[in-house]
N, C-alpha and C positions, 0 to 999 in steps of 0.2 A: 278719432272721435266721431261719433255719429249718433243717430237716433233710430229707434224703432217706432212703429206706429200702432197704437192699440185700436181695435175695432169694437171695443166693448161699449163705446158710446157713439151716438149718431152725430153729435156735434163736437168737432175737434178743431184745434188751431194748429195748422202746420207752421213750422219755423220759417224764417224769412232771411234768405241771402247767406246762410251759413256755408252751404256747399261752395259758393263762389268766393267766399272769404278764404277757403282752404285749398281750392283746386282751380286749375285752368284747363279748359276743354281743348282737346286736340282733334285729330282726324276721325272721321266716322268709319267704324269698322263693320257695321252691319245695321240692318233696319228690319223691324218686324211690324206686326199689326198695331201694337200699342206703345211703341217706343223705338229706341235705337241704342246702339253700343258705340261708345267713343273711347279713344285714348284720352287719358287725363293725367295731369302732372300735379303733384302736391307742391304748392308754392313754397312752403317753408324748407323743403328738403330737395326738391327736384326729382324725387322718385316718381316713376311712371306706373300707371295702373290702367285697367279697363274699367269703365263705368257703364253700367246698364241703367238707362233712363227710361222709366215707364211713365207714360202720360195717364194719370189717374183722374183727370178732370172729366166731368160729364161733357158729352159732345157739344161743342160750341158754347160752353159756359165756363168762364174763369172763376165763377163764384161758388161752385160746389164740386164735390168729388164724387166719383162713381165708386160706391162702397164695394161693389163686386170686384172691380179691377184692383182696387186697393187691397182687398182681402187676399187676392191671389199673389200680389207683389209681396205682401208681408209673409204669406205662407211660404213662398219660394225662399225668402231670406231666412226664415226661421228653420226650415228643414235643412237648408245648406249649413246654417250655423251649428246644427247638431253634429255634423261630421267635420267641422272645421278643425284644422290641425293635422288631418291625415295627409301623408305625403302624396297620395295618389287621387286627391280630390282638389279641385280648384278652390282657391281661398277667397272668401268674402271678408272684408275688413270693416267696413262701415256702411251704414244706411242713413239716408236723410229723407224726410218728407218735407217738401218746401212749397211755399207759395209760388205760382198760383195753382199747384196741384201736380207736382212732379215728384216721383219716387226715385232716388238715386241709390244704386248699389255699387260700392267701390270694391273692385275685385282685383285679384292678382292678374298681372299681365301675362299672357301666353304667346306662343310663337308658332301658330299654325296647328292644323288638325292632323290626326293620324291618317285620315283618309287622303289628304293631300300628300303626305309623306309616302304612303304606299304606292301612290301613282308614279312616284319617281324612283321606287326601289323594286325593280322586278326580281331581284335576288336578295335574300337575307341570309346571314349566318344563322344556322339552326339555333345556336345559343341566344341570339338576339331575338328571334321569333318567340322562343320560350319565355324570355324575360318580358317581352311585350305582353304576352298573354297573362303572365303572372301579375304584372302591374295593373292591367285592366281589371282582373279579378279582385285585386286588393282594394281598388277604389269601390267596386260594387259591394264587396264584403263589408266595408266600413258603413255603407248605407244600411245593409241588412242587419248589422249588429245594433244599429240605432232604430230598428223597426221602420225603416224607410224603404219604399219601393220606388225606384227611379222611373220606370215605365217608358223610357225612351233610349234604351241602350242601343247604340249604333256607332259606326266609325266616326261620323261627324262630331259626336259629343265626347270624344277623347282628344285632348289637346296636349301639346308639348309645353312644359313649363319647367320651373326650377332653375337653380343657378347654372346648370349645364345645358338648359333648354332641351333636354332629352328625356326628362321625367314625364311619364304619361299620367295625365290627370283627368278624371271624370268631370264633366261640366254639364251645364244646362239642366237645372232642377225645376224648370217651369211646369212639368207634368208630374213631378214627384208627389207622393202621398204618404202620409203616416198610416201604418196599419192600426185600425181601430181595435177596441177591446174584443170584438168578435173574432179577430185574427185574420180577417179576409177583406179584400177590396172588391168593388164591382165597377163596371163601366169599361168601355173600349177606349184605349188611349195609347198613342204612340205612332210609329211609322209602319205602314202596312207589312212589308216583308219580314219584319222582326216581331210581330205580334204573336203571342203564344196561342196554342189551340184552345186552352181553357178560357182565355180572354175572348176570343172570337166566338166561342160557344155560348157566350154571355153567362158563364159560370163565375162563381167567386174565385178569387186568386190571391196569391200572396207573393213572397219574394221569389218563388220559383219561376215566375213569369220573366224576371230579369235574366235568370240563368238561360232560359230558352232564347231570349234576345241576344245574349252573348254568344251562345252556340251558333245562332244564325249568322252573327258577325264573323265568327271564326270560319264558318263554311264559305262565306263570301271571299274572305282573304285567300283561302286555300283553292277554291274551285272557280272563282270568277263569276259566280251566279248565286242567286238566292236558293235556299234549300228546296222550296216548293215553287217551281217555275212553270206556269202553264205556257202553252204554245203561243198564246196572244197575251203577253204580260201587261197587266194594269193593276192598280191598287186593289180594285174590286175582285179581279180574277185571282190575284195572289192570295187575298184573304180567304176566298172560297177554297183554293187549293190547300191552304193550311188547315182550314176547318174540316175538310173532307179527307185529308191525307192523300189527295190525288191531283196531279201525278206526284209520286214519291220522289225523294231526293235521288239523284243519279250517282252520287259519290264518285264522280269523275269530271274532268275538265271537258269542255266542248271540243269537238273535232278540230276546230280552228285553233284553239289554244294548245291542244295536244300535239299539234304539228310543230310547235315552237318550244314548248316547255314540257318537262317531265311531270308526271303525276306527283302529288304531295307525298312526302315520306310516310311510312306506315305509322310512326309515332304520332305525327300531327293528325292523321286521319283517325286513329284510335281515340285520341283526345276529343275530337269533334263528335264522334259517334257516342262516346261516353256521356256527353252533355246533351245531345239532341234527342231527348227522350220525350215522347208525347205525353205520357202520363205524369203529371206533376209530382205525385206521391213517390214515383220511382226515379224521378230526375234528381241528380246529385245537387247538393247545396253548393254554395260558393266555397265553403271551407273544405268540402269533400273534393271539389275540383282542384283546389290548391294542393291537395295531396296526391294528385295524379302524377305518375312518373314523368310525363312530358314536361310539366312545369315545375315539379318539385326538384328535379335535377339541376335547375338553374339557380337554386339558392347559393349565394356566394361560397359558403363553407363546403358545399358539395361539388363545386366546379374545380376540377384540378387543372384544366387548361381549356383555353378557348377552342370550341369545336370548329374545325376547318370546313365542315360540311355546309354547303350552301343549299338553301331551299328556294325554289323558284315560286314566288307568289303569283297570284293572278291580279296583282295590283293595277295593271293597266285597264282592267275592266271595272275597277271599283267606282270611278267617277261616272262611268256609263250607267251603272246600276243606280247610283245615287240620283242622277238626273232623271232616270226613267221613272222613279217612284217619288219624285219631288212634287210637292203641291204646286199648283199654279201660283204665280206670285200673289201673295195675300193682299187683299185690300188694306191699305194703310189707314188706320183710324187716326188721322193727323189733323190737329188743330194748329197747323203752321208751327210745328214744334221747333224746327230749325230757327225760325224767326224769334220765337219765344226765348230759346236758349241764348241766342245772340244778344237780345235786349237785356236779359238777365245778367249776362256776363259783362256787357259794356256799360249799362246804365244802372243795373241793380233794380230789384223790385221796390215798390209794387208796380205791376203793370196796370193799365186802365182796367177798371172793374176788379181790381185785385185787393179789395179791402179784406184782410185776413180775418176780421171779426165775423165776416159773413160766410167764410168757407166751411163747408161741412167735411168732416173727416175723422181724425182721432188724435188724442193726446199722445205726445211722444213719451216713451218710457224706456227704461233699461231692463235687460234681463241678464241674470247671472247664467252663463253657459257652462255646462260641465266640462272639466278638463278631459281632453281626448288623449288616450294613450295608444299609439300605433303598435301593431304587433310585429311578429317575425324578427324580433331582436333589434329593431331600429331604436334609436334614442327616443325617449319619450318626448313628444312635442306638445307643448301647451302654450296657450295664449292667455295672458293675464287680462282681467276685466277691471277697468278703472272707471270711476264715476266722478263727475264734477258738475256743479251747477254753473250756468252761464248767465251772469247778470241777474236781471229780474225775470227772465223768461221762465215760463212754467214748463220746464223740461229738464231731463237729466241726460247728459251726454255720455255715451258709452263707447269704449273702444272694444268692439266685438272681435272675437276670434271666430271666424267662420270660413269655411271653404265654399266658394260660390261658383256658379257657372261662369267661370271667367272666360272672357271671349278672346279669341285668337288675334294675334297681330302678325301679319304675314312676314315670313322670313324667306329671303331668296325668292324662289318661284312659288312658294306656298301661298295659297289664298286662304284668307280667314273665312271660315264658314260659321256664321253665328246666327242666332235668332234672338230677338229681344221682345218677344210677345207670344201669346197663345193665338194660334190661328184656328180657323173654323171653316168647315165646308159650307155651312148655310149661314151666311152673314145676316140674312133677314131675321134669323132667330136670335140675334144678339140683343144688345141693349135696346130698351130697358127691361126686357122680359126675363132676364136670368135670375133665378132664385138664389139667395145666399146659400152657401154650403160650407161645411167644415172641410179641412184639407183632405180628409179621407172620403168625403162625399162631394166631389167636385161638381160644379155646374156643367151644363152641356158644353160650354165654351172650353172646358178643360178636356173634353173627350175628343182630342184632335185626331182627325183621320187624314193621314198623309199618303 
């Protein structure tokens, strides 16, 4: 049970203490500009989850909410909810807006990122690599079927989850946007080496930008470098190389890697070339990509026996690439969030100056989410929505079925790579000068340049 938050009104009353009535906070898994991710346990059942906590208060003020941050938090949870139930997207179960201005997203617990896994797997069975690509495409396709563009497809945002802890799930919808009625989005958003040519040319774009990002991710796995790699790599230089198509992809591993590993197999390379098409109108869709022989052959009914062929990935270079194009550590917009959470958990609200009658924000409400049916012959997965009133509170509690950017929880030597907020190059341009915008027309703070 949880709640959503409506932004239709300027004056709203957050709920008080319901999250801590149901959950106990655990270790911190990650931290971002406007919040953090924690492990959390449901008190009644002992089940563990990840919770993304976004601080939606105005800076230094416990008595009012920042409508822009709250809008983005709600947008992320709503878009995630639209693909909830798909086996290859992380699940979001509940949301809470609570005094003194914290937004909680209760998500499926995961067990490390694909990026970390590849760093420890220099060799993969060809059939496993095919299944990996197919699962990644399946999660992206669920978004596109719902007219959602993820806008930050990369290895870090695919996590391991499920009962076997080996099911790949797409996560982190913080930059996702709904395709408007015009059919196209605008704005530069994502991580530099994975941005599409049309995005960097400041043209309108749609779901095909995610296909380019996925193709760039495949290239990184196979060749240990980004497709467009200038001699002096930097985010700005890489974006220029993508926009100008120079220098072009080499389609081979570096001399250093080539001394130790064979080049990728022809099937994997053909698959990557099939996807990495500069003109978006000629670039295959996700559904066309799923019919490519390299990934179609891994459908269970088509696999007669496990392929003994091993493919040498460039996994050892993956972390180097990620670190090379990683943003400088973002400034944490923190109003002593750790202290606030500790006091809420130990003593309960309200905090000083926490009179909820004076907090601006939005009424909690429930939304009936459509039942999602997964494809490819899997059993239909649905989550029922239940409504109930809680005492005299002016709210409706809803058990949401949603898939959310669930954050990783390290397993073995895997490190959880998470982010719990939107970062920005120019922090001086942030609050309070950001204009409100619908999900498909994000504010400058959503145009993350990594």
